[in-house]
C-alpha positions as CSV (number, residue, x, y, z in Angstrom):
1,M,37.6,31.2,13.5
2,Q,34.0,31.3,14.7
3,N,33.0,29.2,11.7
4,D,35.6,26.7,12.6
5,N,34.2,26.5,16.2
6,Q,30.7,26.0,14.9
7,S,31.8,23.3,12.5
8,T,33.6,21.5,15.3
9,Q,30.6,21.7,17.6
10,Q,28.3,20.3,14.8
11,N,30.7,17.5,14.2
12,Y,30.7,16.7,17.9
13,E,26.9,16.7,18.0
14,H,26.7,14.5,15.0
15,A,29.2,12.0,16.6
16,V,27.2,12.0,19.8
17,S,24.0,11.5,17.9
18,S,25.2,8.0,17.0
19,P,24.6,4.9,19.1
20,L,26.1,6.5,22.2
21,R,23.6,9.3,22.2
22,T,20.8,6.8,21.5
23,Q,21.9,4.7,24.4
24,R,22.0,7.7,26.7
25,I,18.4,8.7,25.8
26,L,17.2,5.1,26.3
27,E,18.8,5.0,29.7
28,H,17.1,8.3,30.6
29,L,13.7,7.0,29.4
30,E,14.2,3.8,31.4
31,Q,14.7,5.8,34.5
32,Q,11.7,8.1,33.8
33,L,9.4,5.2,32.9
34,K,10.1,3.6,36.3
35,R,7.9,6.4,37.6
36,S,4.6,5.0,36.5
37,H,2.4,7.5,34.7
38,E,-0.3,5.1,33.7
39,P,-3.6,5.3,35.6
40,S,-4.0,2.6,38.2
41,H,-7.1,0.5,38.5
42,E,-8.3,2.8,41.3
43,D,-7.5,5.9,39.2
44,F,-9.5,4.5,36.3
45,K,-12.5,3.9,38.6
46,R,-12.3,7.4,39.9
47,I,-12.0,8.8,36.4
48,I,-14.9,6.9,35.1
49,E,-17.1,7.8,38.1
50,A,-16.2,11.5,37.6
51,V,-16.9,11.3,33.8
52,L,-20.4,9.8,34.5
53,S,-21.2,12.8,36.8
54,V,-20.5,15.6,34.3
55,P,-23.1,17.0,31.8
56,E,-23.9,14.7,28.9
57,A,-21.9,16.6,26.2
58,Y,-18.8,16.3,28.3
59,R,-19.6,12.8,29.4
60,T,-19.4,11.6,25.8
61,V,-16.0,13.3,25.3
62,G,-14.7,11.7,28.5
63,L,-15.9,8.2,27.6
64,T,-14.5,8.5,24.1
65,T,-11.1,9.7,25.5
66,I,-11.0,6.6,27.6
67,A,-12.0,4.4,24.6
68,E,-9.2,5.9,22.6
69,H,-6.8,5.0,25.4
70,F,-7.8,1.4,25.0
71,V,-7.2,1.5,21.2
72,N,-3.9,3.2,21.7
73,G,-2.9,0.4,24.0
74,I,-3.5,-2.1,21.2
75,E,-1.1,-0.1,19.1
76,L,1.6,-0.4,21.8
77,H,0.8,-4.1,22.0
78,L,1.4,-4.4,18.3
79,L,4.9,-2.8,18.8
80,A,5.5,-5.3,21.6
81,L,4.8,-8.1,19.1
82,V,7.3,-6.4,16.8
83,A,9.9,-6.5,19.6
84,I,9.2,-10.2,20.3
85,F,9.4,-11.0,16.6
86,Q,12.8,-9.2,16.2
87,E,14.3,-10.6,19.4
88,K,13.5,-14.2,18.7
89,A,13.5,-14.5,14.9
90,E,17.1,-15.3,14.5
91,R,17.0,-18.0,17.1
92,E,14.1,-19.6,15.2
93,G,15.9,-19.5,11.9
94,I,14.2,-16.5,10.4
95,S,16.7,-14.6,8.3
96,L,17.3,-10.8,8.4
97,K,15.9,-10.4,4.9
98,E,12.7,-12.3,5.8
99,R,12.3,-10.2,9.0
100,Q,12.6,-7.0,7.0
101,T,10.2,-8.3,4.4
102,T,7.6,-9.2,7.1
103,L,7.8,-5.8,8.8
104,N,7.6,-3.9,5.5
105,D,4.6,-6.0,4.5
106,V,2.6,-5.8,7.7
107,L,3.3,-2.6,9.4
108,P,2.0,0.1,7.0
109,E,-1.5,-1.4,6.8
110,A,-1.5,-2.4,10.5
111,F,-0.8,1.1,11.7
112,Q,-3.1,2.6,9.2
113,T,-5.9,0.3,10.4
114,L,-5.3,1.1,14.1
115,A,-5.0,4.8,13.5
116,A,-8.4,4.8,11.8
117,L,-9.9,2.8,14.7
118,S,-8.7,5.5,17.1
119,K,-10.7,8.1,15.2
120,Q,-13.7,5.9,14.6
121,V,-14.2,4.4,18.1
122,S,-17.3,5.8,19.8
123,V,-18.4,5.1,23.4
124,K,-21.4,6.9,24.8
125,S,-22.4,4.8,27.8
126,L,-20.9,2.7,30.6
127,D,-22.2,-0.5,28.9
128,E,-20.3,0.3,25.7
129,L,-17.1,1.1,27.6
130,A,-17.4,-2.2,29.4
131,A,-17.9,-4.0,26.1
132,L,-14.9,-2.2,24.6
133,N,-12.8,-3.3,27.5
134,N,-13.9,-6.9,27.1
135,V,-13.0,-6.9,23.4
136,T,-9.7,-5.3,24.0
137,L,-8.7,-7.4,27.0
138,R,-9.7,-10.6,25.2
139,L,-7.4,-9.7,22.2
140,Y,-4.5,-8.9,24.6
141,T,-5.0,-12.4,26.1
142,L,-5.3,-14.2,22.8
143,S,-2.2,-12.5,21.3
144,S,0.1,-13.1,24.2
145,V,3.0,-15.0,22.5
146,E,6.4,-16.3,23.3
147,T,7.8,-17.2,19.8
148,A,8.7,-15.1,16.7
149,E,6.4,-17.2,14.5
150,D,3.4,-16.6,16.7
151,A,4.2,-12.9,17.0
152,R,4.4,-12.7,13.2
153,R,1.0,-14.4,12.8
154,W,-0.5,-11.9,15.2
155,L,1.1,-8.9,13.5
156,Y,-0.9,-9.9,10.4
157,E,-4.1,-10.8,12.3
158,L,-4.4,-8.4,15.2
159,P,-5.4,-5.1,13.5
160,A,-8.1,-6.7,11.3
161,T,-9.4,-8.9,14.1
162,Y,-9.7,-5.9,16.4
163,S,-11.4,-3.8,13.8
164,R,-13.9,-6.6,13.0
165,R,-14.8,-7.2,16.7
166,L,-15.3,-3.5,17.4
167,R,-17.5,-3.2,14.3
168,Q,-19.5,-6.3,15.4
169,A,-20.0,-4.7,18.8
170,G,-21.2,-1.5,17.3
171,L,-18.4,0.6,18.7
172,L,-17.3,2.3,15.5
173,V,-18.8,5.3,13.7
174,D,-19.1,5.6,9.9
175,E,-16.4,8.2,9.1
176,Q,-18.5,9.6,6.2
177,H,-21.9,9.9,8.1
178,G,-20.7,10.2,11.7
179,D,-23.2,7.6,13.1
180,K,-22.8,4.1,14.5
181,E,-22.3,1.5,11.8
182,N,-24.9,-0.9,13.2
183,E,-27.7,1.7,13.6
184,D,-30.8,1.0,11.5
185,Q,-31.9,3.2,8.7
186,T,-34.2,5.3,10.9
187,G,-31.1,6.4,12.9
188,T,-32.2,4.6,16.1
189,P,-29.4,2.7,17.8
190,T,-29.9,-1.0,18.0
191,S,-30.1,-2.6,21.4
192,R,-26.7,-3.8,22.5
193,F,-24.8,-5.1,25.5
194,V,-27.7,-6.5,27.5
195,N,-25.1,-8.5,29.4
196,W,-21.5,-7.4,28.9
197,Q,-20.1,-9.3,31.9
198,T,-18.0,-12.4,31.4
199,S,-19.9,-15.7,31.8
200,Y,-18.6,-19.2,32.3
201,M,-19.9,-22.7,31.5
202,F,-18.2,-25.7,33.0
203,G,-17.9,-28.9,30.9
204,K,-16.0,-32.1,31.3
205,N,-12.3,-31.1,31.7
206,Q,-12.9,-27.6,30.3
207,I,-14.2,-24.2,31.0
208,I,-16.1,-22.4,28.2
209,Q,-15.9,-18.6,28.7
210,E,-17.8,-15.9,26.8
211,M,-16.9,-12.2,27.1
212,G,-20.4,-10.8,27.4
213,N,-22.2,-10.8,24.1
214,T,-19.1,-9.7,22.1
215,G,-18.9,-13.1,20.4
216,F,-15.6,-14.2,22.1
217,I,-16.0,-17.8,23.2
218,V,-12.9,-19.5,24.6
219,S,-12.5,-23.1,25.7
220,T,-9.9,-23.7,28.3
221,S,-8.8,-27.2,29.3
222,V,-8.5,-27.9,33.0
223,A,-7.1,-30.9,34.8
224,P,-9.8,-33.3,35.9
225,F,-10.4,-33.5,39.6
226,P,-9.0,-36.7,41.2
227,G,-11.5,-39.3,42.2
228,P,-12.0,-40.4,45.8
229,I,-9.2,-42.3,47.4
230,S,-9.8,-45.1,49.8
231,V,-7.9,-44.4,53.1
232,P,-7.8,-47.2,55.7
233,I,-8.9,-46.1,59.1
234,E,-7.1,-47.4,62.2
235,T,-9.3,-47.7,65.2
236,S,-9.5,-49.7,68.4
237,D,-13.3,-50.1,68.1
238,K,-13.9,-53.5,66.6
239,N,-17.5,-52.6,65.7
240,L,-16.4,-49.7,63.5
241,V,-13.9,-52.0,61.7
242,S,-16.6,-54.6,60.9
243,A,-19.1,-52.0,59.8
244,A,-16.6,-50.6,57.3
């Protein structure tokens, strides 16, 4: 009799573990996620200031932890691209088979690359943290998409592009030797991030923006300013009218 009750309970749990149980869990998560657990801008400022005030050994750990948070954010962004691709693919004529082929093709290498970056990223100064933020934020901006086709393109390009930019900025360590990849043979770090702040140059009908010295240069078109418009002036002073 006891075995029968256990079997019935297991069957019930199995039935509830179907879409209904999944839906219940999603609803629970939705309610919990409304309570923001992500650090705010002010929280990040306080965290970074605190990290900079601790002894150097712990400072490196703290800065690297923040750096890994940025890299993990890119992994979540990749999943957001997957969601956009799946949601809009059918509407754009991409078949289910093609969708599955794309995801099977891109995701294993993409997650492998980003997981490796999380272990390789190394930030030891505020300048390097600012440079990492610039690289990461720029890729977020560039890969903001609205169509399945654009999302698919970035699924292929995002991990490799992020890896390449971090390597160019000297923010990755060699997994075998444990030192920065762009250090010279004497082990002395090369000079980096003289100016990591965003700079702007204004041209005709466009703004050219460079994210510090990270190599990101973006040209943004802007509407031209309207020329002066002649406006007739009404006045009772005849001298002013003749002077005009």
